[in-house]
N, C-alpha and C positions, 0 to 999 in steps of 0.2 A: 692499420685494421680497424677497420669498423665495429664500434661496440655492436653485439649482436642484440636485435630486438627483444624485449622481453615482455608479454602481453602483461598489461595493468592487474593487479590485484583486484579481487572481487570488492565491491563495497559493502556487503554482508558475507558472511561465512557463517555457517550453522552445519556442524559436523557431531553424528550420531548424538540429538540432542534428544534427553529424557527426562520428563516431567511427570510426577506421579502424586497423587494422594493417596497415603499410605501406600498398600501393594496394586491399585491399580491405577495402569501409567494411560496418563492423559495425551502424552506425547511418545512414542516410544521409537526413541534410534532413527531420529529424521534427520538428513542432513538436505542441505541447499545453497543455492549461491545466488545474489542478483549482484549484476554489473555494471556500471556506467551505462545510461542508452538504451535500459530494457527495461519491458514491463512485466513483471512476472506474475502470473495469479496463482494466487492459494485456493483450491477446490475443495470440495467435499461435502457431502450429507452435513447435516447438523449433529454435533458431537465427536465430529471426525478430529477436533484437535486444534484449526487453525487458530481461532482467537487465543489459545492457550500457547502455541509455537509464538506467535506475534508479539504479545506482552513478554515472555521469556528473552525474546528477540533483542528488548528495547531494556532489557534489566527490571523488568515489573512481576517478572514470576520464576523463582528460582528451581532450577534446574541442573543433571549432569552432562557433560560433552563440552564441548567449545564452539564459542560464538564470537566472533571477530569481525569487528567493524573498519572499515578502512584499513584493515591490515594489522589492527592492535588488539588485542585480549577486549571484550566489552568491561570486565572488569578492571581493567587498568583506567578508564575514564572518569573521569570528575563529570560529575552532573551537565556542566555549565558547559564544557569542554564536548562533552557527548553531543547535545542538543545544539552546539554548532555545526554535527556534520548530518547529523540524524533527527527527521523530524517524523510525525506522526500524528493521523486524522483516524482518533476512536470512535467506533459504533455510532455511540450515542454522544455526543460531547456536548457538554453543558458552558455556557454563558447567559449572564441577565438578561432578560427579553427585553429591556430598555437600554441596552448597549448597540452602540453603533457599529456597522461592521469596519468601517475604519479603525475604531476605537480597539474592536477584538483584533485586528490584523495587525495594530501596534505592541501587545502582548507578544508577539511572535519576536520582536527584539530583546528580550529578556538576557537569551543567554549571551548578547554581545553588546548589553548596555553595563559603563564604566561601575567604579562603584558609588557615586552620588546618582545612578538611576536613570540620568537623564537623555532623555534622546537627542543625538546630535542631529544636524543638516542630514547627515548621509543615513541615518537612521530614519529619517522620515520619506527620504527619498525611494527606501528598499520598499518600506512600506507603500507608497504609492505604484510602485513595477509590479508590487507583488498582487496587489488590488486588478492594474491591467491584465497582467499573465494568468488571475482567476478567472478573467473576464466579469468582478464586481463593479468595475466601473459605475454602471449604470444605477447601482443601490448603494453605493458607498455610505453614504449619508443618512441612510434609515436606518431603524433599528432589526434588532434580529429577528422581533416578535412579529414583523412586520410579513417578513420574506417568509417566500416558496419553501420547500422541502430541498428542491434544486438551489435556489440561491443560497440556502444556508448552509450546503454542503461547500458550496465554492467560498464563501468565506471562509469557513475553517479551513480549508484546503487555501487560500491564500493567507492565511495566518501564521500556517504551516512553511509557507514558500517564504515568510518574512524572517525566519530564521537562517534562510541561504543553505539549506541543507544542498549535500553531493544524492543521499538516501532519502526517501520517503515510502513510507510506511501508511497503509490504509486499510483500516477492519470494517468492510462489509459499507466503503461510499455510495452503492447506488440503490441502498435497500428502500424499499418502501416508495421510489421514485415512479412517476409514469416512464415510457418509453423515452419521449424526448429527453428527460434530465438525465435519464440512465443514460444513455448516447453521449449528450454534450459532456457527462462527467467523464466518462471512460477517454473519449476524443482530448479532453482537457491533459489527461493522464500520458495518452500517447505525445501530445505535443512536449511534453516537460522531458518525454524522455530524448524528445528531439534534441532537448539542449542540457544531454547529458547526466540527468536527473535518473539514478535506479529507483525502479518503483517497485515496492511488493505489496500486492493488494489482493485481501480477501474480498473474493465474489461469490455468488449462490446462481447466477444465471451461467450455464456452461456455455450457452449460444453467443452471449458477447464476450465472455472470456477468450474465446475459441476467434472472435471476429477482429477483439484489440490487444491480447498480447502475444507478446514474442513467445514464452514460452509459459506452460501451465504447471501444478507441482499439485496432483491430486491425492488424498489424503482419506484413510477411512479406520475409525475405531484407533485414532492417535497412529498410525504407522501410515508411512508413503506408499503408496499404491506404483506409481508410475509418474515421471518427469520428462519435460522434453517440447518439443515445437506443438504445436495445437492439435494437428493432424496425427501424431504418434500419440495424444495422451486421449483425445476425444476420439474415440472408437468402439464401437457395440460390443467388443470383448470385456473393455476396460469399464466401460460406462455401464453395461449390462450387471458386472460381478459386484460393483458398488453401491447402485440406485435400484439392482433390482431387473425384471424385464417390464416395466410398465413405462419403459421410455424407447424412443429410436434414434437412431445417428442416422443422418442423412447428407449428402452436400449441399453446401447454399446452391442456388440456382444461379447466381452473379457471383462469381469468382471462387466455390468450390469449398468456402470454408465448413467445417462441421456445424451443423446444426442437431440441437436435440429436442423432439417432441413425444408428444406423447403417443404412445403406443394404440392404436385403436383396435 
């Protein structure tokens, strides 16, 4: 008899997470999952707890509840082992302005380097492949200080890809970008999901999130309001309850994805 088919475990499982400062809960009982091959958008107004949840999910913020990465408790991982599976792109990543993109991406190989810390031919090949995957080949030899905002974000995504992660977490990678760069970054995340990477991304623009994400998780005041496909999350009822009556939800004229626009 053939063995029964078992769904693969989610790459990230968060169960009943609570993060607090004193008596004030920043994240209050939130649960979510991210599986290989999907883009999950974490959305909500400022102060909703999105970035705090992200930091907790990578071990950067203490809390209660359960967090599992690739089927194992987060706390059971050594840092080097964790960052062979999981890569993070922070909201405002820092690196010297005089560093080249290629040297920045090479830093992503740190979890894989041996005791001597010397790069092998394979490490260098992974760096070059990550530069191409992130669309950085045209400016790989330029310094970070010469890049546009969108190019800089791509460079840090390439560094994350050099870790060869199964799971990619990004905190507002499109903040302060123009519309073209915004769309390019989200299209890149969709391509990575097509390569079986699981993506959890904090986004502020609900319309872009609805267009590019497989699922969305809407948070407000530390709590999960609703999660599911964009059409279920981005509704007049849910958006009005969280953002007030200053916005409207309309279907996109091409494809029908939800659009969030100012109420006139």
